[in-house]
N, C-alpha and C positions, 0 to 999 in steps of 0.2 A: 601565465597568470590566468586564473579563472575569471569569467564574467560574473556579474551578480547572480547569486544562486537563489532560486526558489526551491526550497527543500520540500519535495512532494510527498514525504512520508515521515512524520514525526509523531511521537507519543509524549504527552505530559501527564504526570500523575501526582496526586497529593494524598497518600493513604492516611495522613494524620487527620484529614477532614472528610474524606470521601470513601465509599465502600468499593473495594476491588476484589475480583476473584483471583485465584492463583493464575499465573500468566501462561497462556497457551503458547506464547512466542519465546519461551525460555528453552535454550538448547545447551547441552553440555558440549565440551570440546570434541567428544567422540561421536557427536551427532544425536545422542539420545535426548528425548524431551525431559525436562525437569519441571518440578512444581514450584518454581521460584515465586516469591512474594513480591508484590509491587514495591518499588523504591520511590522515594520522593524525587521527582524530576520535573522542574518547573522552567518557564521561559528563561529565567536568569541562569539556570544550570546549563540549558541548551546553548545560550549565547556564549557562555564561558567556554564550553566545549568547542564551539565553532571558531573561537579565537579570531584570527586575522581574516577569515573568509567573510565576504560581504553577503549577508543573508537579506534578500529582498522580500521574502515572504515564506510562509510555511503552510503546508496542508496537514492539519491535525487529524490523525486516523484514530478511531475508537481504540481505547487502551485497556480493555478487560475490566471495564466498570461492572459492578454487580448487575447481572442480567435480569434481576427482578425489577430493576429501575432503568429500562433501556433508554430513556430520554434524559436521565439525570446528568450524564456527562456533558451533553450538548448544552444544557442549562448552565452548568458550572463554567464551561468554557466561555459562554457569552458574558457571564458575570465577570470572569477574569479579564476579558477584553475591555468591557465597559469601565472597569476599575483600573485600567491601564496596567494590568498585570503582565502585559507583553511588551512594555516599554515602546509602544507604538509599532511593533512589528506586525505587518499585515498577516491575517490568519483567516483561513476558511476551514470548514469542519466536515468530516465524514463520520457520521454517527453509526450506531449499531441497531440492527433489527434482525431478529430471527424471522425470516420470511415464511416459515412453516406455521407460524402462530395464527390462530383464528382472529386475533385482534391486530394483525399486521397493518391493516389500513389505518387504524387509529394511531398506531405508533409512528408510522410514516408521516401522517398529518401533523403530529406533535413535533417531530423533527423539522419538518418543512416550515413550521410557523416561526422558526428562528432564522433571522436574515443571513447568518454566516454559514448555514447548512448548505452543502452542495450535493451530498449523497449519503449512502449508507454502505456498510460492509457487513457481510456475514461469511465468516471463514468456512471454506468448503474442503480444505485439504484432507485427503483421505486415500490411503493405499491399503486395501483390504489384505489381511494376512501379515501386515507389518505394523504392529502396535505403535512403534516409535514415530510412524508417519501418519497416524490417524489423529489428526488435530481437530477434525470435526467428529461429532459423536456418531453420525451416520451419513449416508450418501444422500444429502439433501437434493441434489440435482435430479435424482430419480423419483422424487415425491411430487405427486400431482398438486398438492396444496402449495408447495414452494414455488413450483413453476407458474401456477396461476397468480400467486401474489407478487411474483417478479414484475408482472405487467402493471401493478399498482404504482411502481416507481414513476412511470410517465404521468400518471394522474396528479402526482404531487411535485412534478418538476425535479425529480431527484436522479442523480447518477448512481451507478453501481461500481464500487471498488471490488475487483475480483481477486481473491486470494485462493489459488488452487494449484494443483500440480499439472504437469504437461498432459498426462493421459486424460484429464478432465476438460481440457480446452475444447476439443472438437465437440463433445456433447453440449457444453455450454454455448459454443458458437452457434449451434443449431437453434437453441432457444433464443439467443440474443439476435439472431438474424430476423426473427419475427417481430422484434421490437427496436427498429432503427432509431426511434426517438428516445432511447435510454442510453446515454453515453456510458461506455465501459472503460475503466482504467485498470489494467492488469498490474497487480503488485508483484514486485521482486522478480520480474522476468520468469514467472512461474516456478521459481525455486528449484532449479535443476538439481536432482539428488542422485540420479543414476548416471555416472560419468563413463560407463562403458560405451562402445560404439552403438550398441542397440539402444541404450538409454538416451544418448545424444540424438539419435534419429527420432525417437519418440518425442523428445523435447522440441526438436526442430519442426516436426510435422504439426504438433499442437500449436506452436507459435504461429505457423503459417495459416492454420485454420482460423485463429482469432484475427490475425492481421488482415485477412480477406474482408473483414467487416470494416467499412469506412468510419464507423462510429466507435471504434476501439483504439485505444492507445496503450502504452506500456511504460512502467516505471522500472528503472534499473537500480536495484538496491537490495539489501538484505542477503546477499549471496553467501555471507559467512554462515548463515543458518544451515545450509546444505552442502557447503564446500569447506570441510574441516581444515583449519589452519590455512585459510585462503591467502593468496598473495596476488600481485598484479598479473603474473604469468598464468595462474590457474583460472582467473576470471576473464582474461583478455578475449578469448574466442567467444565466450558467451555474450560479452558486451558488444563486440563488433557484429556478431551474427544477429543479435537483437536489433541493432540499428539497421542492418541490411534488410531484415525482414519487415520491419515496421516503417522504415524511412525516418529521416532526421526530424520531420515535422510531427511525428507521433511518438517521440521518446522524451522522457524526462529522467533526471537523476535524483536520488534521495539518500539521506544518511541512515534512515531507519533507527534513529537514536531515541531512547537510550538502549534499545534491544541490542544493537550491534556493539555496544560497549564490551560485550562478552568476548568479542573477537578482535577489536581494533579500536583506534581512535579516529576522530574526524580527519586529522591530517593524513592518515593512511588512506582513508576512503576517498576523500576528494583528490588527494594526490594521485591515486591510481586512476580514477576516472579522467583526471586532467591529462596524464601521460598517454593513456590508451586512446584518447580522442585528439591527440596533438596534430594529426594529419588532416583533420576537418577544418573547414574555413572558419573564420571568426563569426560569420553570420550563423553557420550551422551550430557552432558551440554555444552561441548566445541563445539560440532556440532551445537546445537540449538542456542547458543548465538553468534556464529561467523562463524564457518567453513562452515556451509550449505549455508549461504548467500554469502560467498566468492566464493563458487563453482557455485551456481545457477545463480548468477549475473556476473560471469566471471570476477572477479576483476583483475586477472593476468593470463597470458598464462601459 
């Protein structure tokens, strides 16, 4: 039986009322990116999918809101919470900001003005020469303006949710090492996509480079995006190695719903994580499935 879950990576969307772009997180079964449109997915839908699992809180990650209104989603989510649209479920928010923008400082300030905001995400995933793995329009990590504006997160008391591939982890870690006051939360265990021995070595080395930073932690989730037709056996080594590299105090689990509806249901996801971690102690499992996310995302003072 799982301890109470703090789901550290969730997306809610209501395209009937709000503007969304085509989803960059949509993937076909063969691994190709698709231009799927946003579906209506609200807290009631999420709790219905969670079923019997005890959800003690969620971290809402920006969900492809119209990029011309980068703070609109954060405003909408606060209204949702204030109007009890989450049925009392505790929520914290990771908003969106393109850190290469000239007005990044103002956008970050606007996010930070909302009390549930904990950080921002700007998707960086890119493998040059492989269009299906170029989820970011360019290599933002190489841009002077992006790197300069990354430092502004500390000014506004914001964390950074890092979504990138393994080969980008070492360059990012070099930047993040200069900003130890900006907590980093790596999403989806860096989405391992090259499962050859060489690819696994690249993934492992990148994970170790980030894990060397004491202000970085990792979320294990979303593996169906880059492991086609995943099952418990195909993710087991990635899950256990991630825990070994970061340690049980810097790992959390997440459903990545509704994105992962393309590949599985919550029973399959949480069931797999439950069985893979069955040899850990109750205290370690309580940490990884809930307590770590409560602490790292500062759910309560």
